[in-house]
C-alpha positions as semicolon CSV with decimal commas, in nm:
position;residue;x (nm);y (nm);z (nm)
1;M;-0,101;4,194;2,380
2;T;-0,035;4,481;2,166
3;I;0,000;4,476;1,797
4;K;0,346;4,532;1,784
5;N;0,378;4,226;1,996
6;I;0,126;4,061;1,749
7;T;0,332;4,127;1,479
8;C;0,632;4,025;1,609
9;A;0,505;3,671;1,719
10;A;0,349;3,640;1,367
11;L;0,715;3,720;1,217
12;L;0,883;3,478;1,469
13;A;0,645;3,187;1,368
14;L;0,700;3,211;1,036
15;T;1,073;3,244;1,102
16;T;1,047;2,932;1,292
17;V;0,855;2,752;0,995
18;L;1,072;2,876;0,710
19;S;1,391;2,776;0,899
20;Q;1,246;2,436;0,970
21;A;1,180;2,382;0,599
22;Q;1,554;2,525;0,511
23;T;1,736;2,315;0,746
24;F;1,502;2,000;0,670
25;P;1,668;1,715;0,731
26;S;1,932;1,771;0,956
27;K;1,960;1,410;1,080
28;P;1,873;1,058;0,929
29;V;1,489;1,045;0,874
30;R;1,338;0,666;0,941
31;I;1,045;0,518;0,707
32;V;0,850;0,256;0,877
33;V;0,713;-0,005;0,692
34;P;0,413;-0,181;0,877
35;Q;0,477;-0,525;0,677
36;T;0,717;-0,766;0,612
37;P;1,013;-0,708;0,373
38;G;0,974;-0,841;0,020
39;G;0,646;-0,679;-0,038
40;A;0,516;-0,374;-0,254
41;S;0,540;-0,135;0,049
42;D;0,893;-0,251;0,133
43;A;1,006;-0,244;-0,251
44;L;0,850;0,127;-0,277
45;A;1,006;0,226;0,057
46;R;1,381;0,121;-0,049
47;I;1,323;0,311;-0,388
48;V;1,205;0,598;-0,290
49;G;1,435;0,596;0,053
50;Q;1,719;0,565;-0,136
51;K;1,619;0,880;-0,386
52;L;1,563;1,111;-0,078
53;S;1,864;1,040;0,085
54;E;2,061;1,103;-0,217
55;K;1,881;1,420;-0,256
56;W;1,871;1,516;0,106
57;G;2,244;1,420;0,168
58;Q;2,110;1,238;0,478
59;P;2,039;0,840;0,540
60;V;1,662;0,718;0,519
61;V;1,652;0,432;0,729
62;I;1,380;0,161;0,642
63;E;1,234;0,006;0,952
64;N;1,007;-0,270;0,926
65;R;0,742;-0,299;1,196
66;A;0,494;-0,559;1,061
67;G;0,225;-0,708;1,298
68;A;-0,163;-0,705;1,349
69;G;-0,234;-0,605;0,971
70;G;-0,004;-0,314;1,000
71;N;-0,144;-0,155;1,309
72;I;0,197;-0,213;1,498
73;G;0,394;0,014;1,239
74;M;0,127;0,264;1,224
75;D;0,089;0,308;1,586
76;V;0,485;0,350;1,589
77;V;0,452;0,659;1,374
78;A;0,104;0,769;1,509
79;K;0,299;0,826;1,838
80;A;0,611;0,965;1,727
81;P;0,709;1,337;1,721
82;G;0,577;1,535;1,417
83;D;0,870;1,693;1,304
84;G;0,921;1,492;0,971
85;Y;1,199;1,254;1,112
86;T;0,955;0,932;1,124
87;L;0,757;0,883;0,825
88;L;0,514;0,569;0,748
89;M;0,501;0,404;0,431
90;S;0,131;0,318;0,418
91;Y;-0,105;0,154;0,174
92;V;-0,507;0,142;0,103
93;G;-0,480;-0,186;0,324
94;S;-0,366;-0,100;0,671
95;H;-0,463;0,279;0,649
96;A;-0,810;0,275;0,490
97;I;-0,976;-0,065;0,576
98;N;-0,828;-0,168;0,908
99;V;-1,038;0,082;1,098
100;S;-1,367;-0,128;0,946
101;I;-1,185;-0,440;1,055
102;Y;-1,060;-0,382;1,408
103;K;-1,326;-0,284;1,642
104;K;-1,054;-0,072;1,833
105;L;-0,725;0,062;1,721
106;P;-0,503;0,265;1,935
107;F;-0,503;0,553;1,678
108;D;-0,748;0,727;1,426
109;P;-0,624;0,661;1,059
110;E;-0,712;1,016;0,953
111;A;-0,669;1,250;1,293
112;D;-0,345;1,099;1,430
113;F;-0,171;1,136;1,065
114;T;-0,041;1,394;0,824
115;P;-0,057;1,306;0,462
116;V;0,237;1,378;0,284
117;A;0,268;1,214;-0,054
118;T;0,141;0,930;-0,276
119;L;0,400;0,745;-0,462
120;A;0,234;0,467;-0,660
121;N;-0,103;0,248;-0,757
122;V;-0,011;-0,100;-0,750
123;P;-0,269;-0,360;-0,912
124;F;-0,315;-0,677;-0,751
125;V;-0,262;-0,996;-0,956
126;A;-0,420;-1,315;-0,917
127;A;-0,153;-1,618;-0,913
128;V;-0,244;-1,984;-0,891
129;T;0,015;-2,258;-0,860
130;G;0,182;-2,412;-1,135
131;S;-0,002;-2,746;-1,056
132;L;-0,324;-2,609;-1,096
133;P;-0,463;-2,661;-1,429
134;V;-0,586;-2,333;-1,547
135;N;-0,453;-2,064;-1,730
136;T;-0,718;-1,810;-1,728
137;I;-0,931;-1,608;-1,524
138;R;-1,257;-1,773;-1,658
139;E;-1,106;-2,130;-1,659
140;L;-1,019;-2,077;-1,251
141;A;-1,377;-1,971;-1,207
142;A;-1,473;-2,285;-1,396
143;Y;-1,254;-2,502;-1,175
144;A;-1,338;-2,322;-0,848
145;A;-1,715;-2,388;-0,910
146;K;-1,666;-2,743;-0,935
147;N;-1,319;-2,793;-0,696
148;P;-1,282;-2,626;-0,386
149;I;-0,980;-2,435;-0,364
150;S;-0,798;-2,264;-0,083
151;F;-0,646;-1,893;-0,112
152;G;-0,397;-1,744;0,097
153;S;-0,418;-1,369;0,225
154;A;-0,208;-1,130;0,474
155;G;-0,461;-1,168;0,735
156;N;-0,826;-1,172;0,800
157;G;-0,947;-0,835;0,649
158;S;-0,673;-0,742;0,433
159;V;-0,709;-0,641;0,079
160;N;-0,574;-0,975;-0,045
161;H;-0,806;-1,148;0,200
162;L;-1,138;-0,922;0,036
163;L;-1,035;-0,943;-0,289
164;G;-1,091;-1,344;-0,248
165;E;-1,431;-1,274;-0,101
166;M;-1,487;-1,059;-0,440
167;F;-1,381;-1,314;-0,664
168;S;-1,568;-1,571;-0,472
169;V;-1,907;-1,354;-0,507
170;A;-1,834;-1,246;-0,868
171;T;-1,777;-1,606;-0,971
172;Q;-1,962;-1,844;-0,743
173;A;-1,626;-1,996;-0,694
174;K;-1,611;-2,253;-0,417
175;M;-1,319;-2,101;-0,183
176;Q;-1,184;-2,137;0,185
177;H;-0,992;-1,875;0,304
178;V;-0,647;-1,930;0,477
179;P;-0,513;-1,619;0,646
180;Y;-0,164;-1,576;0,727
181;K;0,063;-1,337;0,922
182;G;0,184;-1,154;0,606
183;A;0,161;-1,169;0,253
184;A;0,516;-1,351;0,236
185;P;0,429;-1,673;0,413
186;A;0,127;-1,701;0,185
187;L;0,315;-1,653;-0,090
188;N;0,555;-1,933;0,028
189;D;0,281;-2,170;0,091
190;L;0,141;-2,089;-0,300
191;L;0,500;-2,169;-0,405
192;S;0,487;-2,496;-0,239
193;G;0,125;-2,622;-0,352
194;Q;-0,039;-2,604;0,008
195;I;-0,299;-2,344;-0,100
196;Q;-0,390;-2,308;-0,484
197;L;-0,440;-1,869;-0,519
198;V;-0,340;-1,580;-0,389
199;F;-0,450;-1,190;-0,450
200;T;-0,126;-1,040;-0,401
201;S;0,073;-0,724;-0,497
202;L;0,223;-0,733;-0,801
203;P;0,540;-0,622;-0,701
204;S;0,570;-0,903;-0,441
205;V;0,514;-1,191;-0,691
206;A;0,650;-1,071;-1,016
207;Q;0,983;-1,245;-1,008
208;H;0,803;-1,586;-0,927
209;I;0,583;-1,503;-1,256
210;R;0,869;-1,443;-1,471
211;A;1,029;-1,757;-1,360
212;G;0,716;-1,960;-1,403
213;T;0,709;-2,118;-1,070
214;V;0,354;-1,978;-1,037
215;K;0,090;-1,846;-1,289
216;G;-0,030;-1,508;-1,295
217;L;-0,379;-1,514;-1,443
218;G;-0,492;-1,124;-1,400
219;V;-0,425;-0,789;-1,262
220;T;-0,716;-0,651;-1,048
221;G;-0,611;-0,281;-1,197
222;S;-0,826;-0,091;-1,476
223;K;-0,541;-0,143;-1,735
224;R;-0,282;-0,399;-1,783
225;A;0,052;-0,345;-1,586
226;L;0,325;-0,206;-1,820
227;A;0,559;-0,472;-1,675
228;F;0,312;-0,747;-1,811
229;K;0,138;-0,653;-2,094
230;D;0,059;-0,991;-2,181
231;M;-0,165;-1,036;-1,863
232;P;-0,502;-0,919;-1,885
233;T;-0,716;-0,716;-1,659
234;I;-1,020;-0,914;-1,461
235;S;-1,245;-0,675;-1,580
236;E;-1,160;-0,773;-1,937
237;S;-1,156;-1,113;-1,849
238;G;-1,527;-1,116;-1,819
239;Y;-1,586;-0,924;-1,457
240;P;-1,618;-0,557;-1,532
241;N;-1,676;-0,450;-1,171
242;F;-1,384;-0,624;-1,055
243;V;-1,157;-0,298;-1,070
244;I;-0,901;-0,229;-0,789
245;N;-0,592;-0,024;-0,775
246;P;-0,469;0,018;-0,443
247;W;-0,228;0,292;-0,355
248;F;0,043;0,343;-0,169
249;G;0,217;0,659;-0,006
250;L;0,379;0,839;0,291
251;F;0,181;0,989;0,633
252;G;0,378;1,165;0,878
253;P;0,224;1,175;1,258
254;K;-0,018;1,460;1,339
255;G;0,092;1,801;1,360
256;M;0,408;1,800;1,101
257;P;0,492;2,140;1,019
258;P;0,330;2,293;0,670
259;A;0,655;2,371;0,546
260;V;0,818;2,010;0,619
261;V;0,531;1,856;0,437
262;R;0,550;2,074;0,128
263;Q;0,928;1,997;0,093
264;I;0,882;1,606;0,092
265;N;0,580;1,622;-0,117
266;D;0,774;1,829;-0,360
267;D;1,085;1,617;-0,346
268;V;0,913;1,295;-0,349
269;N;0,689;1,413;-0,669
270;N;1,044;1,487;-0,843
271;I;1,163;1,151;-0,802
272;L;0,869;1,034;-0,919
273;H;0,965;1,161;-1,247
274;D;1,339;1,027;-1,242
275;K;1,435;0,782;-1,509
276;D;1,578;0,511;-1,285
277;T;1,250;0,530;-1,025
278;L;1,045;0,477;-1,344
279;L;1,236;0,206;-1,450
280;K;1,222;0,050;-1,109
281;F;0,866;0,096;-1,047
282;A;0,787;-0,043;-1,434
283;A;0,986;-0,380;-1,305
284;L;0,729;-0,399;-1,040
285;G;0,447;-0,295;-1,215
286;A;0,402;-0,017;-1,022
287;E;0,267;0,298;-1,193
288;P;0,363;0,645;-1,027
289;Y;0,118;0,839;-0,840
290;E;0,195;1,215;-0,789
291;S;-0,074;1,403;-0,576
292;T;-0,053;1,701;-0,333
293;P;-0,123;1,631;0,058
294;Q;-0,457;1,769;0,051
295;A;-0,568;1,562;-0,255
296;F;-0,390;1,220;-0,066
297;G;-0,635;1,315;0,263
298;S;-0,929;1,351;0,048
299;V;-0,873;1,039;-0,133
300;L;-0,791;0,826;0,220
301;H;-1,138;0,956;0,333
302;A;-1,330;0,846;0,073
303;D;-1,141;0,527;0,053
304;I;-1,224;0,439;0,417
305;Q;-1,628;0,490;0,326
306;R;-1,578;0,254;0,014
307;W;-1,417;-0,030;0,203
308;A;-1,611;0,001;0,485
309;A;-1,926;-0,137;0,248
310;V;-1,687;-0,408;0,139
311;V;-1,577;-0,507;0,465
312;K;-1,968;-0,515;0,575
313;S;-2,070;-0,688;0,286
314;S;-1,792;-0,931;0,331
315;G;-1,821;-0,986;0,716
316;A;-1,492;-0,990;0,786
317;T;-1,331;-0,921;1,110
318;A;-1,015;-0,948;1,276
319;D;-1,097;-0,983;1,615
């Protein structure tokens, strides 16, 4: 190939990339949420999806594909064309933990996905049924040391499950794990008193805490949630090493055009500064989290290593 031909080929490739960025999106975009409706992933996807739809002038369709701890929805996106029209609303649980929980996945959480944009850090909360005679984390620990309690999760190896195991180790509480097929049914049994405790995302339980149907005892983040300033962190309640602040963000399939990735990232970051978005995030207890695709990829890689150690020490498995 001559220098002239190489130059023409390079210009053609550049023109194609620029054209993709300028015309994206020219049709509806779907965001696959690999969890059930009502949780943090679903709520955040709908807030950001609506804003992106307004910005792009194209429908952004939210598609819930729950099951297997998020693996079903993730697999759908991993096998989709890398053109930007199929995105994944993911979080640290399914994207960084499942690889250590499941012996065999149909995808690689790093190689088969393109990090696109972070959305929020969402603290989890220790929530107990209203009939349990405790009102603080210390009271919960003391009660559970003498009276075995059950705690529910979204499934074996989920963030909810691992937080419960971590709490049991930190406090010497006697706790029986009850896995569910999603966070929503676990919360339903907490409301009815079938189980006594859940560690769940603050958005999924915020309305019930406000209504007084469950009691929020402490959040897992490094600071108090803006929407619940009276609720202490678990770390300030006497367990300084208990700080977990899960991230939520958008991924695409591998091979996405860099120009499209940059556009979506820029558009999402702009949305995170929108006053209406900030209000809606605050109501959920979510904190906006802005980053670049490259930084997001580094965070994912580090968290895969970090949670692998937690999973190993807990002995948790989904197989």
